[in-house]
N, C-alpha and C positions, 0 to 999 in steps of 0.2 A: 608773377611770383615763381620761382623754382619749385617744382615738386620734390619733397624730402623724402627721397627713397633710400637713403644711406642709415638715417637715424642719428640720434646724438645731437647735440647743440651746437656743433661746428660744422654740420655738412651744409648749411646755406649761408655761409658767411660772406661769401663777396656775391651779389647778384649779378645777373648778366646783363642788366641795362647800363653797367658802366664801363664794358668791355669795349676797347677801340679795335677796330678791323686792321687787318694787316694791309689792306690796299690804300688806306687813307693816307695823305700826305701829311708829314710833320710840319705844322706851323710854329716857326721859331718867333718869339717875341723879343724885340730889340728895343733899346732904351728910346724913348720917345720925349720925355719931358726932363726938365732940369734936374730934379733930384733924384733921379734914377741913376745908376751905376752897377757895374758888373764887380764881382767879387769871387774869391775861392776860401772855401771852408777850411779854417785853420785847425780849431779845436770845438769839440763839443762839451758842454757843461753840464747838460741835462736841464729837466725841468723846462723845456722850450727855450733855451738861451744856447749860443754859440759865440765863437769868435771868429771874424772874418777879416780877410786881406783885401782891401779894396784898391781899385784901379790907381787911385793917387797915392799908394802905398802908405795908407794909414791902417792901424787896427781899430776896429769897432767891433761892439757888442752887437750882435743881432739878433732879434726877437723871432721865434717862429710863430706865425699866426696860425690861428684855428684850422685854416683850409689845408696846410700841411701837416697836420696832427691828424691821429684818431684813425678811425675806420678804412678809410681809403687812400692812406699815404704811402702805399706800393708803387703808385704811379710817379711819385715825386719825393724820390729819395733825397735825403740832404746828409751826406757823410763826409768826412775829411777828404779833402781834394776836389770836391765837386765845385763845377761853375754855378753860380747864382746871381740873381739882379737882386738888388737890394734898394729901399726907399730910403733916403735920409731924412732925419726930422729936422725942419728948420728952428722949431720952437723951443728945442732943448739946446742951450748954450752953456749952462753953469755946470756940467760934469766934465771930468777931465777926459775919459773916454765916451765918445760920441756913440749913440746908440740909432741903429736902423732897423728896419722891418724887411723880411723875407717877402719877395714878390713873385720870383719864379726861379724854378730849378732847371737845370739843363742836363741831359743824358749824353752818353757818348756821341751818338749820332748828332744831336743838336748841338754839341760842342764844336764838331768839325765844321758845321755852317756857320757857326757864329765866328770862329776864326777866320774863315774865308770872306764873310761879308763885311766884317768889321775890322779892317786893316789898321786902322788908327788907334786900337786899342792895346796897350802892351800885355797881351796874354802870356807870351813866352817869359817876360820878367816876371810876372807874377808867379807862375809856375816854378821859377828856380827859387824865388824867395819863399814860397811855400814849402817846398822841399828842404830848404835851410833850416825853417823853423819846425817842421814837423820831423824831419831825421827819416822820411819815408822815400819810396822810390817811385813817386805818381808820374805819369808820363806828362 
């Protein structure tokens, strides 16, 4: 544990055991199973929910799992225009808007690797449609 030399209750907020080294290569997770697909965040609702545009051009309601909330969420930000990986729910078929779960978030460096190594996924079309829906100027 880090020794508290500064004082106050926020001095030891982030421990050093979770810091990533600069020389470590970034491992990008790709879709492996049938229920996984890539998506772009379109809207944040709050309370652990957001709306995403998936690679099959469907809008889905996404639930942010506990892993991506709370104290150590600064490594896996999920804001509008970010690429994420979602897991579809097979067992929910009665709702008009399907629900999915957040599995992985990608930062800018990982996004470039993802676009180069997955040429069959229409990332550019997803970005154009996201820009139309959000009205923003994301890349």
